[in-house]
C-alpha positions, -999 to +999 in steps of 0.1 A: +515-730-276+484-725-256+467-694-244+460-688-208+424-681-198+412-683-234+374-678-220+384-647-201+403-635-232+371-640-255+351-619-232+375-591-233+377-592-270+337-594-275+338-558-261+340-534-291+361-507-269+384-533-257+386-548-293+394-513-304+421-511-280+435-545-292+437-533-326+456-502-318+481-520-298+488-548-329+490-516-353+516-499-331+534-533-328+533-537-365+548-504-372+572-510-343+587-544-368+587-522-399+607-490-380+632-521-368+636-536-399+636-506-420+663-492-396+686-524-401+678-526-442+710-510-452+732-535-432+719-564-449+743-572-478+727-602-493+701-593-519+681-626-514+681-616-476+674-579-484+644-589-503+629-611-478+632-581-450+616-560-476+586-582-481+584-583-444+584-548-438+556-542-467+535-568-450+537-553-412+530-520-428+500-534-447+488-550-414+493-522-394+471-503-416+445-529-414+446-531-376+444-491-377+414-488-398+397-512-378+404-494-346+393-463-361+359-480-369+354-490-336+360-454-322+397-457-312+424-432-320+453-456-327+481-434-334+477-421-296+482-460-286+511-458-259+525-493-249+531-500-215+569-496-203+577-532-206+561-532-242+586-508-255+612-521-238+612-551-257+615-533-288+644-509-274+660-545-265+655-557-301+669-525-315+703-534-300+704-570-318+736-568-341+723-600-362+691-595-381+685-633-377+679-625-338+655-602-349+637-628-373+638-651-345+620-631-319+593-622-347+588-654-354+580-664-318+559-633-317+540-644-348+532-679-333+520-663-303+497-642-324+484-671-343+478-688-312+455-658-304+439-658-338+429-694-332+407-686-301 
């Protein structure tokens, strides 16, 4: 996957205020995954799958804390972040999925995109 306008993105993220907002956004997103998978945990009957999901929940919570702490260090208040309507709609749609595999497939795509951002 390639990032459109990588130079523009680098410029935006070199501004501490904008970077703080990006960290707040990522903290929000990580916590959204925690809530999404946490709500579905009791519906997972297979113990091996349940262990995988609990690890994903724990990792996302840990990463949300890291992003939140970094945003706060840069002067942002991450818990006040409000996503754009389309951003929240994505999580609302995922909440309607009945198959945890569909949720994980979407999460995997999100991680691939995020890893591309980190490679800038």
